[in-house]
N, C-alpha and C positions, 0 to 999 in steps of 0.2 A: 585481532580484526573478530569481526561482531559480525548479526549479523537478524534485521530483526523483520519480520513478514507484518500484511495487513492483507484482508481480507475482506471486503463492503461488498453487499449487495448494489450502490450506490454513488455514483464519482463523488456527490458533495460527502458522506460519510467517507469517504476511503481521504481522504481529500485532507479533513479537521481528524481526522489517526496521526495522519504524517506530521501534518504541522502542530499537532498536539505532543507525539514523541520528539519534532527536529527540534524544541522549544527546550525536551525532560534533559538531552545532552547539548545542550549548547554550548560551546568550548572541548569540543569529540571533531576529532575532523570524518565529516561524510568523505566516503572512496564516490560511490557511486547507489543509484539508484534505477532499481527496477523497477516498469510499468505491465499492468496485462491488463487488456481487457477478455474474457472469458462468455460465446452468445451460447445458449441453450432455448431449445427451440421442442420443448414437452405437446406438444399439437390441442394448447389452450393457452397460452404465452409466454414471449417471450423472455427468458431469462437472463442474465445478465450479475458474471463476478468482476468483479473488480478485486486488483490487484497489487500489491508495490511489493523490494520488496527492500532496505535501507542498507549496506552496508556501509560500515564507519570503525573508527580504530576508540577501541577504551580503556 
């Protein structure tokens, strides 16, 4: 079993990276995908962090 971690500042970038990775491991079993969004405010702007973890069998 292996994991692949992704961390992007825009949701569309995360979507693209995860989709590209899933295409690259075609034929391997994906066990689960975990998704998370973190938000921080630095007194100027909101900063978003979109992350995902793909758990798969190698």
